[in-house]
C-alpha positions as CSV (number, residue, x, y, z in Angstrom):
1,X,0.0,0.0,0.0
2,X,1.3,3.5,-0.9
3,X,0.9,6.6,1.1
4,X,-1.3,8.0,-1.7
5,X,-3.8,5.1,-1.8
6,X,-7.3,6.4,-1.4
7,X,-10.7,5.2,-2.3
8,X,-10.8,6.2,-5.9
9,X,-14.3,4.9,-6.7
10,X,-15.1,8.2,-8.2
11,X,-12.2,8.0,-10.7
12,X,-13.5,6.0,-13.7
13,X,-11.5,4.0,-16.1
14,X,-8.2,4.2,-14.2
15,X,-6.1,1.1,-13.7
16,X,-5.6,-0.4,-10.3
17,X,-2.0,-1.2,-11.0
18,X,0.4,0.8,-13.1
19,X,2.1,-1.8,-15.3
20,X,5.2,0.2,-16.4
21,X,8.1,1.5,-14.3
22,X,9.1,5.1,-14.3
23,X,12.2,5.9,-16.3
24,X,14.0,7.0,-13.1
25,X,13.4,7.2,-9.4
26,X,14.0,10.0,-7.0
27,X,17.0,8.4,-5.4
28,X,18.9,8.8,-8.7
29,X,18.0,12.5,-8.9
30,X,19.0,13.1,-5.3
31,X,22.4,11.5,-5.9
32,X,22.9,13.7,-9.0
33,X,22.5,16.8,-6.8
34,X,24.9,15.5,-4.2
35,X,22.4,13.9,-1.7
36,X,23.3,10.3,-1.1
37,X,21.4,7.9,1.1
38,X,24.3,7.7,3.5
39,X,24.1,11.5,4.0
40,X,20.4,11.2,4.8
41,X,20.8,8.3,7.2
42,X,23.7,10.0,9.0
43,X,21.7,13.3,9.3
44,X,18.7,11.4,10.7
45,X,20.9,9.5,13.2
46,X,22.2,12.8,14.6
47,X,18.8,13.0,16.4
48,X,18.7,9.3,17.3
49,X,17.3,8.6,20.8
50,X,16.9,5.0,22.0
51,X,13.2,4.0,22.1
52,X,11.4,0.7,22.4
53,X,11.9,-1.2,19.2
54,X,15.0,0.9,18.3
55,X,17.3,0.4,21.2
56,X,20.5,0.5,19.2
57,X,21.8,2.7,16.4
58,X,22.0,-0.4,14.2
59,X,18.3,-1.2,14.7
60,X,17.4,2.5,14.2
61,X,19.3,2.5,10.9
62,X,17.4,-0.6,9.7
63,X,14.0,0.9,10.7
64,X,14.9,4.2,9.2
65,X,15.8,2.5,5.9
66,X,12.5,0.6,5.9
67,X,10.5,3.7,6.5
68,X,12.6,5.7,4.0
69,X,12.1,3.2,1.2
70,X,8.4,3.0,1.9
71,X,8.1,6.8,1.8
72,X,10.1,7.3,-1.4
73,X,8.2,4.6,-3.2
74,X,5.3,7.0,-3.3
75,X,5.0,8.8,-6.7
76,X,3.5,12.0,-5.1
77,X,6.4,12.3,-2.7
78,X,8.9,11.8,-5.5
79,X,7.3,14.6,-7.4
80,X,7.4,16.9,-4.4
81,X,11.1,16.2,-4.0
82,X,11.7,16.6,-7.7
83,X,9.9,20.0,-7.5
84,X,12.4,21.2,-5.0
85,X,15.3,20.0,-7.1
86,X,14.0,21.9,-10.1
87,X,13.4,25.0,-8.0
88,X,16.9,24.8,-6.6
89,X,18.4,24.6,-10.1
90,X,16.4,27.5,-11.4
91,X,17.1,29.6,-8.3
92,X,20.8,29.0,-8.8
93,X,20.5,30.4,-12.3
94,X,18.4,33.4,-11.1
95,X,15.4,32.2,-13.1
96,X,12.7,31.9,-10.4
97,X,9.7,34.2,-10.9
98,X,9.5,37.0,-8.3
99,X,12.9,36.1,-6.8
100,X,16.3,37.5,-7.8
101,X,19.4,35.3,-7.8
102,X,20.8,37.3,-4.9
103,X,17.6,36.9,-2.9
104,X,17.6,33.2,-3.6
105,X,21.2,32.9,-2.4
106,X,20.5,34.8,0.8
107,X,17.4,32.6,1.5
108,X,15.5,35.6,2.7
109,X,13.0,35.1,5.5
110,X,10.1,36.6,3.6
111,X,10.2,33.7,1.2
112,X,8.3,30.9,2.8
113,X,7.6,28.7,-0.2
114,X,10.5,26.5,0.8
115,X,9.3,26.1,4.3
116,X,5.8,25.3,3.1
117,X,7.1,22.6,0.8
118,X,9.2,21.1,3.6
119,X,6.2,21.1,6.0
120,X,4.0,19.6,3.3
121,X,6.4,16.7,2.7
122,X,6.8,16.0,6.5
123,X,3.1,16.1,7.1
124,X,2.4,13.9,4.0
125,X,4.7,11.2,5.3
126,X,4.3,11.5,9.0
127,X,1.3,13.6,9.8
128,X,1.5,16.1,12.7
129,X,4.4,14.2,14.2
130,X,6.2,14.5,10.9
131,X,5.7,18.3,10.9
132,X,7.0,18.5,14.5
133,X,10.1,16.5,13.4
134,X,10.6,18.8,10.4
135,X,10.8,21.8,12.7
136,X,13.5,20.1,14.7
137,X,15.5,19.4,11.5
138,X,14.9,22.8,10.1
139,X,15.9,24.7,13.2
140,X,19.1,22.7,13.9
141,X,20.2,22.0,10.3
142,X,22.1,18.8,11.2
143,X,24.3,16.9,8.8
144,X,23.8,17.5,5.1
145,X,21.0,20.0,5.8
146,X,23.5,22.8,6.6
147,X,25.1,22.3,3.1
148,X,21.9,22.3,1.0
149,X,20.3,25.3,-0.7
150,X,17.1,27.2,-0.1
151,X,14.6,24.6,-1.3
152,X,16.7,21.4,-0.8
153,X,17.3,21.9,2.9
154,X,13.6,22.2,3.6
155,X,12.5,19.4,1.3
156,X,15.1,17.1,2.7
157,X,14.3,18.2,6.3
158,X,10.7,17.4,5.6
159,X,11.6,14.0,4.2
160,X,13.8,13.2,7.2
161,X,11.2,14.6,9.6
162,X,8.4,12.5,8.2
163,X,10.5,9.3,8.0
164,X,11.8,9.8,11.5
165,X,8.4,10.4,12.9
166,X,7.2,7.1,11.3
167,X,10.4,5.3,12.4
168,X,9.8,6.1,16.1
169,X,6.0,5.7,16.0
170,X,6.1,2.4,14.2
171,X,9.0,1.0,16.2
172,X,7.1,1.7,19.5
173,X,3.9,0.1,18.1
174,X,5.8,-3.0,16.9
175,X,7.6,-3.3,20.3
176,X,4.2,-3.2,22.0
177,X,2.8,-5.8,19.7
178,X,5.7,-8.2,20.4
179,X,4.9,-8.0,24.1
180,X,1.4,-9.3,23.5
């Protein structure tokens, strides 16, 4: 089941299963812009705190990977991340509407579109808990986040926030289920 699965009874003549693979996945695009999975994992682990179900860093990394892979399997999430990649590239060239290259480089506080995208990604993946985690990542800028540009730091912060929220919530749930 994907994050975007909804009752689409009102959508006529649409297939239940897409039978062809996309030409590329978002991981490839992220790697092209210098964001490797190891960077994402290391950044997330900077906020690691032992919890039931993720008592060790090794277990936390395994649960993070599972939640990450599930999240990025969603086409809508891939498109949101790709949007940030495109915005970042266009901003670096000074080609964003309503924003000069200098303003883009300064990441001025009156521009909130980047924050909104980051929050949307975090909430899409992890609900309100994801948004809370996004704020932690956004404020502290751990790991790779401090090296990313205006849109990428927020979209990656949102991705990490949402995945981290799910990582902890699901690990606690699974630990409780094992006790039963």
